[in-house]
VMD Tcl script that draws the C-alpha trace (Angstrom):
set ca {
  {-18.40 -13.82 -16.57}
  {-21.93 -13.11 -17.23}
  {-24.53 -12.40 -14.55}
  {-26.13 -15.71 -15.29}
  {-23.51 -17.40 -15.05}
  {-21.83 -16.13 -11.73}
  {-25.05 -16.77 -10.06}
  {-24.87 -20.36 -11.67}
  {-21.89 -20.94 -9.35}
  {-19.79 -21.66 -12.47}
  {-16.12 -21.72 -11.57}
  {-13.86 -19.05 -12.74}
  {-10.03 -20.00 -13.39}
  {-6.84 -18.60 -14.40}
  {-3.71 -19.28 -14.97}
  {-1.84 -20.02 -12.05}
  {0.83 -17.59 -13.41}
  {-0.83 -14.63 -13.68}
  {-0.38 -13.88 -10.10}
  {3.12 -13.14 -10.75}
  {2.82 -11.45 -14.11}
  {4.70 -7.80 -14.00}
  {2.92 -4.63 -14.35}
  {4.61 -4.50 -18.33}
  {2.70 -7.82 -18.82}
  {5.61 -10.25 -19.06}
  {6.49 -13.11 -16.65}
  {9.58 -14.63 -15.09}
  {10.94 -18.38 -15.74}
  {7.61 -21.01 -15.06}
  {9.63 -22.35 -12.70}
  {8.17 -19.21 -10.22}
  {4.70 -20.55 -10.70}
  {4.84 -24.55 -11.68}
  {6.29 -25.43 -14.40}
  {2.91 -26.54 -15.88}
  {1.47 -23.60 -15.19}
  {-2.11 -24.98 -13.82}
  {-4.95 -23.31 -13.14}
  {-6.63 -21.70 -10.14}
  {-9.93 -21.12 -8.91}
  {-11.28 -17.60 -8.50}
  {-13.58 -17.96 -5.56}
  {-15.47 -14.58 -4.94}
  {-16.10 -13.09 -1.30}
  {-19.23 -13.33 -0.52}
  {-18.69 -9.97 1.30}
  {-17.05 -7.98 -1.34}
  {-19.74 -7.98 -4.27}
  {-20.03 -4.51 -5.43}
  {-22.54 -3.38 -8.41}
  {-20.48 -0.15 -9.76}
  {-22.14 2.73 -9.44}
  {-20.22 4.77 -12.25}
  {-20.97 2.00 -15.16}
  {-24.16 3.10 -17.12}
  {-24.63 -0.51 -17.78}
  {-25.23 -3.07 -14.92}
  {-21.92 -4.36 -14.02}
  {-20.63 -5.96 -10.47}
  {-17.25 -6.12 -9.49}
  {-16.12 -9.58 -7.02}
  {-13.14 -9.58 -5.02}
  {-11.78 -13.08 -4.89}
  {-9.58 -15.18 -3.50}
  {-7.02 -17.25 -5.34}
  {-7.21 -21.12 -4.19}
  {-5.51 -23.58 -5.48}
  {-7.88 -26.38 -7.29}
  {-7.38 -28.58 -4.28}
  {-8.98 -25.55 -1.73}
  {-6.10 -24.49 -0.14}
  {-5.08 -20.72 -0.26}
  {-2.57 -19.95 -3.63}
  {0.89 -19.39 -2.01}
  {1.28 -16.72 -4.60}
  {-2.08 -14.52 -3.36}
  {-1.49 -11.04 -1.58}
  {-4.67 -11.42 -0.33}
  {-4.22 -15.41 1.22}
  {-1.08 -13.94 2.64}
  {-2.67 -11.38 4.53}
  {-5.43 -13.98 5.78}
  {-2.59 -15.88 7.08}
  {-0.92 -13.35 8.71}
  {-4.41 -12.94 10.69}
  {-5.07 -16.50 11.28}
  {-1.86 -16.20 13.04}
  {-3.11 -13.83 15.68}
  {-6.15 -15.04 15.83}
  {-4.34 -18.06 17.04}
  {-2.77 -16.28 20.03}
  {-6.21 -14.54 20.89}
  {-5.26 -11.49 19.44}
  {-6.63 -9.54 16.47}
  {-4.82 -6.84 14.58}
  {-6.95 -3.43 13.83}
  {-5.61 -1.28 10.90}
  {-6.20 1.87 8.84}
  {-4.93 3.47 6.08}
  {-4.22 7.23 5.10}
  {-3.85 6.68 0.87}
  {-2.87 9.98 -0.94}
  {-2.87 10.63 -4.86}
  {-2.76 12.69 -7.37}
  {-5.78 14.62 -9.46}
  {-4.12 15.56 -13.02}
  {-5.28 16.89 -16.61}
  {-4.74 14.01 -18.87}
  {-1.05 13.67 -19.86}
  {-1.58 11.38 -23.49}
  {2.05 11.94 -23.80}
  {4.07 10.27 -20.77}
  {7.33 11.80 -21.83}
  {5.67 15.44 -20.89}
  {5.02 16.52 -17.52}
  {1.78 15.68 -15.58}
  {-0.27 18.46 -15.12}
  {-3.44 19.63 -12.34}
  {-6.30 20.12 -14.46}
  {-8.26 23.63 -15.22}
  {-10.67 24.26 -12.20}
  {-13.91 26.02 -12.65}
  {-12.31 29.72 -12.73}
  {-10.38 28.70 -15.42}
  {-7.01 28.36 -14.41}
  {-4.71 25.55 -12.76}
  {-3.91 25.00 -9.52}
  {-0.28 26.79 -8.68}
  {0.65 24.77 -5.36}
  {-0.40 26.66 -2.45}
  {-3.77 24.71 -1.97}
  {-2.53 22.61 1.25}
  {-4.99 21.77 3.76}
  {-7.33 24.50 2.27}
  {-11.00 24.10 2.79}
  {-11.25 25.62 -0.65}
  {-8.63 23.94 -2.53}
  {-10.98 21.61 -4.10}
  {-13.66 23.76 -5.64}
  {-12.47 23.14 -9.25}
  {-12.60 19.52 -9.07}
  {-15.98 19.75 -6.72}
  {-18.35 17.59 -9.52}
  {-15.71 15.03 -9.04}
  {-15.39 14.80 -5.69}
  {-18.95 14.71 -5.45}
  {-19.23 11.79 -7.46}
  {-16.70 9.98 -5.32}
  {-18.37 10.76 -2.32}
  {-21.82 9.43 -4.19}
  {-19.78 6.00 -5.27}
  {-17.96 5.50 -2.07}
  {-21.28 5.48 -0.22}
  {-22.81 3.22 -2.89}
  {-20.00 0.73 -1.84}
  {-19.99 0.97 1.47}
  {-16.71 2.47 1.86}
  {-17.11 4.70 4.99}
  {-14.51 7.82 4.96}
  {-12.93 9.57 8.25}
  {-11.63 12.49 6.79}
  {-10.57 13.75 3.30}
  {-8.70 16.94 2.61}
  {-6.02 18.38 0.50}
  {-2.26 17.48 0.61}
  {0.87 19.34 0.72}
  {1.64 19.01 -3.66}
  {-0.09 20.26 -6.35}
  {-3.92 18.86 -6.60}
  {-2.79 16.32 -4.42}
  {-5.63 14.78 -1.93}
  {-5.79 12.18 1.00}
  {-8.54 10.12 2.46}
  {-7.94 8.40 5.77}
  {-10.41 5.58 5.70}
  {-11.88 4.05 9.07}
  {-9.77 1.88 11.08}
  {-11.02 -1.86 11.42}
  {-10.24 -5.07 10.31}
  {-7.29 -5.38 7.85}
  {-8.52 -7.61 5.15}
  {-11.50 -5.14 5.37}
  {-8.75 -2.13 5.07}
  {-7.10 -3.97 2.35}
  {-9.99 -4.68 0.44}
  {-11.47 -0.91 0.91}
  {-8.08 0.43 -0.07}
  {-7.97 -1.76 -3.39}
  {-11.79 -0.53 -3.91}
  {-11.18 2.89 -3.66}
  {-8.16 2.96 -5.82}
  {-9.91 1.36 -8.38}
  {-13.22 3.70 -7.81}
  {-10.76 7.06 -8.05}
  {-9.72 6.08 -11.32}
  {-12.90 5.27 -13.14}
  {-14.55 8.36 -11.88}
  {-11.92 10.18 -12.98}
  {-12.41 8.80 -16.23}
  {-15.78 10.07 -16.80}
  {-14.60 13.61 -15.78}
  {-12.23 13.62 -18.25}
  {-9.12 13.48 -15.34}
  {-6.38 11.49 -14.27}
  {-5.95 10.09 -11.01}
  {-2.52 8.94 -10.14}
  {-1.16 6.66 -7.12}
  {2.63 6.74 -8.32}
  {4.43 7.27 -5.37}
  {6.43 10.47 -6.89}
  {4.60 11.75 -10.15}
  {6.19 15.45 -9.87}
  {9.56 16.54 -8.89}
  {10.48 18.92 -6.28}
  {7.31 17.96 -4.59}
  {5.79 15.72 -1.68}
  {5.78 11.72 -2.81}
  {2.09 9.81 -2.17}
  {2.26 7.56 0.41}
  {-0.49 5.33 1.90}
  {0.27 5.01 6.02}
  {-0.74 1.93 7.61}
  {-1.98 2.30 11.35}
  {-1.72 -0.56 13.50}
  {-3.12 -1.75 16.69}
  {-3.74 -5.00 18.42}
  {-6.56 -6.06 20.56}
  {-7.49 -9.13 22.11}
  {-10.50 -11.17 20.73}
  {-12.14 -11.66 23.80}
  {-12.51 -8.71 25.32}
  {-11.63 -5.88 22.66}
  {-8.89 -4.63 24.41}
  {-5.77 -2.97 23.29}
  {-3.07 -4.73 24.11}
  {-0.44 -1.56 23.58}
  {-1.97 -0.19 26.69}
  {-2.12 -1.53 30.27}
  {-4.82 -0.50 32.92}
  {-3.31 2.69 33.89}
  {-3.09 3.86 30.20}
  {0.88 3.53 30.18}
  {2.65 1.21 27.16}
  {3.25 -2.34 27.59}
  {5.91 -4.84 26.60}
  {3.47 -6.22 23.63}
  {3.69 -2.18 22.55}
  {7.80 -2.62 22.36}
  {8.05 -5.67 21.17}
  {5.57 -4.69 18.06}
  {7.81 -2.16 17.51}
  {11.27 -4.33 17.78}
  {9.70 -6.46 15.58}
  {8.42 -3.64 12.71}
  {12.17 -2.72 13.21}
  {13.26 -6.04 12.57}
  {11.66 -6.55 9.36}
  {11.42 -2.92 7.86}
  {14.90 -2.93 5.50}
  {14.02 -6.99 4.77}
  {10.58 -5.92 3.89}
  {11.13 -2.39 1.89}
  {10.30 -4.18 -1.65}
  {7.14 -5.01 -0.33}
  {6.60 -1.69 1.24}
  {8.37 0.28 -2.04}
  {7.29 -2.08 -5.25}
  {8.27 0.16 -7.88}
  {11.60 1.95 -9.08}
  {9.29 5.28 -8.45}
  {8.82 4.59 -5.10}
  {12.40 5.80 -4.13}
  {11.81 8.89 -5.59}
  {9.82 9.46 -3.14}
  {11.95 7.89 -0.07}
  {15.20 9.45 -1.53}
  {13.74 12.98 -1.58}
  {11.49 13.08 1.54}
  {8.93 15.68 2.15}
  {8.25 13.78 5.68}
  {9.10 10.50 3.49}
  {11.47 8.74 5.91}
  {13.55 6.08 4.59}
  {14.66 4.62 8.11}
  {13.16 2.40 11.08}
  {13.68 4.72 13.66}
  {10.47 4.92 15.71}
  {9.43 7.91 17.80}
  {6.54 9.55 19.82}
  {4.53 12.41 16.98}
  {7.99 12.60 15.10}
  {7.38 12.61 11.34}
  {11.03 11.88 10.43}
  {10.81 8.43 12.14}
  {9.63 5.49 9.37}
  {7.61 4.71 12.81}
  {5.57 7.51 14.52}
  {3.24 6.83 17.25}
  {0.57 9.45 16.95}
  {-0.22 11.46 19.86}
  {-3.53 10.06 21.16}
  {-5.23 8.31 24.24}
  {-4.21 4.82 25.90}
  {-7.35 2.99 24.14}
  {-5.99 4.54 20.70}
  {-2.31 3.93 20.88}
  {-0.96 2.60 18.21}
  {2.28 2.42 15.54}
  {2.21 4.64 12.00}
  {3.86 2.65 9.55}
  {4.90 5.62 6.85}
  {7.46 3.47 4.53}
  {4.54 2.65 2.10}
  {3.45 4.41 -0.97}
  {0.60 4.80 -2.56}
  {1.69 2.38 -5.23}
  {2.08 -0.61 -2.70}
  {-0.05 -3.58 -2.65}
  {-2.63 -2.66 0.34}
  {-2.87 -6.73 0.49}
  {0.99 -7.18 0.97}
  {2.07 -4.40 2.84}
  {-0.58 -4.52 5.48}
  {0.54 -7.97 5.53}
  {3.87 -7.59 5.28}
  {3.54 -4.91 8.82}
  {1.24 -6.74 10.34}
  {3.68 -10.29 10.54}
  {6.86 -8.05 11.33}
  {4.98 -6.25 14.26}
  {3.84 -10.10 15.50}
  {7.15 -11.59 15.29}
  {8.43 -8.98 17.64}
  {5.60 -10.08 19.72}
  {6.35 -13.44 19.57}
  {9.94 -13.01 20.17}
  {9.90 -10.50 22.63}
  {12.27 -8.05 20.23}
  {13.33 -4.86 22.06}
  {13.06 -1.99 20.12}
  {15.78 0.50 19.78}
  {15.56 4.00 22.23}
  {12.77 6.11 20.94}
  {14.19 9.23 18.61}
  {12.87 12.85 18.77}
  {13.87 16.30 16.99}
  {16.23 16.17 14.52}
  {18.24 13.22 14.29}
  {20.79 11.03 12.49}
  {19.50 7.44 11.47}
  {21.74 4.97 12.89}
  {23.23 2.48 10.20}
  {21.48 0.07 11.49}
  {18.11 1.48 10.83}
  {18.72 2.57 7.47}
  {16.65 1.25 4.54}
  {17.45 0.04 1.20}
  {17.28 3.42 -1.79}
  {17.09 1.80 -4.61}
  {14.64 -1.22 -6.13}
  {17.81 -3.11 -6.53}
  {19.05 -2.68 -3.27}
  {15.97 -3.79 -1.72}
  {15.66 -6.55 -3.96}
  {18.90 -8.14 -3.06}
  {17.86 -7.51 0.58}
  {14.92 -9.23 0.44}
  {16.70 -11.84 -1.51}
  {19.05 -12.67 1.12}
  {16.08 -12.42 4.22}
  {15.38 -15.36 6.01}
  {12.90 -13.67 8.44}
  {10.72 -12.69 5.05}
  {10.99 -16.40 3.40}
  {9.84 -17.87 7.07}
  {6.52 -15.55 7.48}
  {5.60 -15.71 3.84}
  {7.18 -18.36 2.21}
  {10.17 -18.75 -0.31}
  {7.72 -19.82 -3.04}
  {6.03 -16.52 -2.67}
  {9.42 -14.45 -2.02}
  {11.16 -16.22 -4.95}
  {8.26 -15.74 -7.29}
  {7.51 -11.65 -6.21}
  {11.23 -11.05 -6.84}
  {11.69 -13.06 -10.01}
  {9.03 -10.68 -11.21}
  {9.99 -7.27 -9.77}
  {13.69 -8.47 -11.51}
  {12.02 -8.28 -14.89}
  {10.46 -5.00 -14.06}
  {13.82 -3.20 -13.11}
  {15.62 -4.85 -16.07}
  {12.94 -2.94 -18.22}
  {13.65 0.04 -16.79}
  {17.06 -0.12 -17.19}
  {16.45 -1.11 -20.89}
  {15.04 2.70 -21.37}
  {17.56 5.98 -21.03}
  {15.82 8.77 -19.40}
  {15.86 12.42 -20.58}
  {17.96 13.05 -17.83}
  {20.79 11.20 -19.47}
  {19.82 12.71 -22.52}
  {20.07 16.58 -21.51}
  {23.14 16.32 -19.10}
  {25.46 13.87 -20.52}
  {25.38 14.09 -24.32}
  {27.57 17.00 -23.77}
  {30.11 15.38 -21.82}
  {33.41 15.04 -23.56}
}
mol new
graphics top color blue
foreach p $ca { graphics top sphere $p radius 0.5 }
foreach p [lrange $ca 0 end-1] q [lrange $ca 1 end] { graphics top cylinder $p $q radius 0.2 }
display resetview
């Protein structure tokens, strides 16, 4: 849209079905988004209009809500779903607080998708060989790229806590500062967009797939969650003596009740399950623990005022609005219904059957399809539409024969 049109308040409309467009570009049957496929209004959030610092020409990006022409939020909008969850907390005098940890890989250009990704050539003329986890010098070869990333983050008002090299080859992680869930979802979305745009300027490729390299840790989007009182700001997970509260237990119980049903929302792609089923601290379970990275729900070591629950299931490929909405909705459901969690686990453990999660996209979609809880919390229209879109993607994946099948099975009698 032209700047003049935007400033005049000209309404931007979009076909309703676009909210269910699958990643290949197709659409499920129109019954999932209204047979008329009428328009939605894209309404810019005035707090989320940003001049794009990496663009040579003056350009801006506005994060929008997708609203029905009658004025209410579209039930197919993931940002709208998150706003609804936040409003449910507010009705109880509560406010959720979240922080996201986003992992990503920086690769050389990969014009042939049949070939594996490779790390970029550094300033020393060599490619990283996988020995730089948590090193203070590991990103020196990418210093020009990261310098512009930091500058662009500052220009967009994206505060960062820590930035580090992760376990994988040319894999990095950023921790965004905790705050309002909608703000953090917006910031996570903006950061992923920023990364890809700046990488292109530097002749690099940033990949937020859950598992882009075999035999290498995948990329997560851990979500740290706490709940405070709206009037006082007190963390309701800790009492006056600094001990865990009933609300803390119930929040964990709700997370456990929803994780299997919501796995397809946290792990939305076929590749998501490569990360979960080859775990490098990527647990595919609904167990909870104090500071144990093998549990899907981890309670990090912290002071009572910072007591929180870390959901370790979502990958870097998850929609931040939907993943945060699903995690918070499950926790609130536990608080409202006083759900008690299982016993905490420590050390090495075997996952009980009732706390195991789907390990393929097909199984996760089947679980979501049967979930009364998902339809109660997000509405039948959204859940059925989401499943229909993801089913198209799964079918497209099965339409291709992988190199593994040709390499291993072709010689079989």
